[in-house]
C-alpha positions in Angstrom: -64.2 14.7 34.2 -61.9 12.2 32.6 -58.7 10.9 34.2 -55.8 10.8 31.7 -53.1 8.2 32.3 -49.5 9.3 32.6 -47.9 8.9 29.1 -45.1 6.7 30.4 -47.5 4.2 32.0 -48.4 2.6 28.7 -44.7 2.4 27.7 -43.8 0.9 31.1 -46.5 -1.8 30.7 -44.9 -2.7 27.3 -41.3 -2.5 28.5 -41.6 -4.4 31.8 -42.4 -7.8 30.1 -39.5 -7.2 27.6 -37.1 -6.5 30.4 -38.3 -9.6 32.2 -37.7 -11.7 29.2 -34.2 -10.3 28.7 -33.4 -11.0 32.4 -34.8 -14.5 32.2 -32.7 -15.2 29.1 -29.5 -13.9 30.8 -30.3 -15.9 33.9 -30.9 -19.1 31.9 -27.6 -18.6 29.9 -25.7 -18.0 33.2 -27.1 -21.2 34.7 -26.4 -23.2 31.5 -22.8 -22.1 31.3 -21.9 -23.9 34.6 -20.6 -27.2 33.2 -19.7 -30.7 34.5 -17.0 -32.8 33.1 -19.3 -33.8 30.2 -20.0 -30.1 29.5 -23.5 -28.7 28.8 -25.9 -28.0 26.1 -28.1 -25.0 26.0 -30.3 -22.8 23.9 -32.1 -25.4 21.8 -34.3 -23.6 19.4 -36.0 -24.2 16.0 -34.5 -22.2 13.2 -36.8 -22.9 10.3 -40.1 -21.1 10.4 -43.3 -22.8 11.4 -46.1 -21.4 9.4 -48.7 -22.5 11.9 -47.4 -20.2 14.6 -48.5 -16.6 14.7 -46.7 -13.6 16.1 -48.2 -11.5 18.8 -49.2 -8.0 17.6 -47.2 -5.2 19.2 -50.6 -3.5 19.9 -51.6 -6.3 22.3 -51.0 -5.4 25.9 -50.1 -7.8 28.7 -52.2 -7.5 31.8 -50.3 -6.5 34.9 -51.4 -9.7 36.7 -49.4 -11.9 34.2 -46.0 -10.4 35.0 -43.5 -12.8 36.6 -41.9 -12.0 39.9 -38.1 -12.4 40.3 -38.7 -15.6 42.4 -40.8 -17.1 39.6 -38.1 -16.2 37.0 -35.4 -17.9 39.1 -37.6 -21.0 39.5 -38.2 -21.1 35.8 -34.5 -20.7 35.0 -33.7 -23.6 37.4 -36.3 -25.8 35.8 -35.0 -25.0 32.4 -31.5 -25.9 33.6 -32.7 -29.2 35.1 -34.6 -30.1 31.9 -31.5 -29.4 29.8 -29.5 -31.7 32.1 -32.2 -34.4 31.9 -32.1 -34.3 28.1 -28.3 -34.4 28.1 -28.3 -37.5 30.4 -30.7 -39.2 28.1 -28.4 -38.4 25.1 -25.4 -39.9 27.0 -27.4 -43.1 27.6 -28.5 -43.3 23.9 -24.9 -42.9 22.7 -23.5 -45.5 25.2 -24.4 -48.4 23.0 -23.7 -46.8 19.6 -20.9 -48.3 17.6 -19.1 -46.1 15.1 -20.3 -42.6 14.3 -24.0 -43.3 14.6 -27.0 -43.1 12.2 -27.3 -39.3 12.1 -23.9 -37.8 11.4 -25.2 -36.6 8.0 -28.0 -34.7 9.8 -25.6 -32.7 12.0 -23.1 -29.8 11.5 -20.9 -28.4 14.2 -19.1 -25.0 14.1 -17.1 -23.0 16.6 -18.6 -19.8 18.1 -16.3 -16.8 18.5 -15.2 -16.1 22.0 -13.2 -13.4 23.8 -9.9 -14.4 25.3 -11.2 -13.8 28.8 -14.2 -16.2 28.4 -14.1 -19.3 30.6 -15.8 -21.6 28.0 -15.4 -22.7 24.4 -18.7 -23.0 22.6 -19.9 -24.8 19.5 -23.1 -24.5 17.6 -24.7 -27.8 16.8 -27.2 -27.6 13.9 -29.5 -30.6 13.4 -31.8 -31.1 10.4 -34.3 -33.9 10.9 -35.0 -35.3 7.4 -37.6 -37.8 8.6 -41.4 -37.4 8.7 -41.6 -37.6 12.5 -40.2 -35.7 15.5 -37.0 -37.4 16.7 -34.6 -37.4 19.6 -31.0 -36.6 18.7 -27.9 -37.4 20.7 -24.7 -35.7 19.5 -21.2 -36.1 20.9 -19.1 -33.0 20.2 -15.3 -33.2 20.5 -13.2 -30.1 21.0 -9.8 -30.7 19.4 -6.7 -28.6 19.2 -4.6 -27.8 16.1 -2.7 -31.1 16.6 -6.0 -33.0 16.5 -5.8 -33.9 20.3 -9.2 -34.2 21.9 -9.3 -31.7 24.8 -12.9 -32.3 25.8 -16.0 -34.2 24.8 -19.5 -32.8 25.3 -22.8 -34.6 24.7 -25.8 -32.6 23.5 -29.4 -33.9 23.4 -32.3 -32.5 21.4 -35.7 -33.8 22.2 -38.5 -33.9 19.5 -36.6 -32.3 16.7 -39.4 -31.4 14.3 -39.6 -33.2 10.9 -38.1 -31.4 8.0 -36.8 -28.6 10.1 -33.5 -27.4 11.6 -32.8 -26.9 15.2 -29.8 -25.2 16.9 -28.2 -26.3 20.1 -25.0 -25.2 21.9 -22.2 -27.3 23.4 -20.0 -25.6 26.0 -16.6 -26.8 27.3 -14.6 -25.4 30.2 -11.7 -27.8 29.6 -11.1 -26.3 26.1 -11.2 -22.6 27.3 -8.2 -20.5 26.4 -7.1 -22.8 23.6 -7.9 -22.5 19.9 -10.1 -25.4 19.3 -12.0 -27.0 16.4 -15.3 -28.6 17.4 -16.5 -31.6 15.5 -19.3 -34.2 15.6 -17.8 -37.4 16.8 -21.1 -39.3 17.0 -24.7 -38.5 16.2 -27.7 -40.8 16.8 -31.3 -40.3 15.9 -33.8 -42.4 17.8 
């Protein structure tokens, strides 16, 4: 006699990790949106493809023992937030001694992200392309200015180990500029 598994059990095993990842992403985003007077950076990710990486096949199953508990997810989100703040503090230190606009303004572009009127932050996408042959640390100071070119807030974003010849994306968030039409710009950028 063979025992047949319930048809939803396979789907559940596939959906549970996907739901866990979505919750983790939402939790991380919520933690990262709480800003200090310097603002925050979040969501650093590589945009250009890395041909050495391989994608996991949808047919591969995750064993039940590798699923994360809610406590583990919260701990992970807290560690990601702490790491983001550590990198931001390093970027602040590196920009402290920079005169002028820095050595990497040409490597950086900044654009505003659309927001709803009810949102409590203004966000900017910071795109960094590392033209060198080695991974590099980038420190970028983003200014949020109004239509009259008045600086409403300054946010420092740090990106650690930006891969050579690739583009990475980071986000700068400002609570001080919320509710005002702003135009973000790179005030300084230093590659080190």
